[in-house]
C-alpha positions in Angstrom: 377.8 7.8 170.3 379.7 11.5 170.5 379.4 15.1 170.4 375.9 16.5 169.8 373.9 12.8 170.4 371.5 14.5 173.1 370.9 17.4 170.9 369.7 15.1 167.6 367.4 13.2 170.6 365.9 16.3 171.1 365.5 16.8 167.8 364.0 13.2 166.6 361.5 14.1 169.7 360.2 16.9 168.8 360.1 16.3 164.9 357.8 13.3 165.6 355.6 11.8 167.7 356.5 11.4 171.0 353.5 8.9 172.0 355.3 6.4 169.4 358.7 6.5 171.8 358.5 3.8 173.8 359.8 4.8 177.5 360.2 8.7 176.7 359.8 9.4 180.3 362.4 7.0 181.4 365.1 8.7 178.6 364.4 11.8 179.4 365.6 11.1 182.8 368.6 9.8 181.6 369.4 13.0 180.1 369.0 14.6 183.7 371.2 12.4 185.7 375.1 12.0 185.8 375.1 8.5 187.7 373.1 5.7 188.4 374.2 4.0 191.3 377.7 4.2 191.8 378.1 3.9 187.9 378.6 6.8 185.8 375.7 7.5 182.8 378.6 9.9 180.5 381.7 8.2 179.6 382.5 12.3 178.4 383.7 14.4 181.7 382.4 17.2 179.6 379.0 16.6 179.4 376.6 18.0 182.2 372.6 17.7 182.1 373.2 21.0 183.5 374.3 22.5 180.2 370.6 21.6 178.4 369.7 24.9 177.1 366.7 26.1 178.9 364.9 27.1 175.8 365.6 23.6 174.5 363.9 21.8 177.3 360.9 24.0 177.3 360.0 23.6 173.4 360.4 19.9 174.3 358.0 20.1 176.8 356.0 22.1 175.0 355.6 19.2 172.2 355.3 16.7 174.7 352.7 18.3 176.8 350.7 20.3 175.0 350.9 19.4 171.5 350.8 15.4 171.9 349.3 14.9 175.5 352.0 12.5 176.4 353.5 13.5 179.4 352.3 15.0 182.7 354.5 17.5 185.2 
């Protein structure tokens, strides 16, 4: 927990076989929402899913979709 956890998660996914990560789709979904019901996903007020670099998102998608074929659109 702390600064850089989201980036570390992206690095782990991009440097491993995503098929071995259990519930990858749900974990990626949690990175894109701010609240589930009435509960906040992030404690940090500065954390914003919109601040994820588009290049990182594309690289992650390319790795999971085209190289390992483990996610769909």
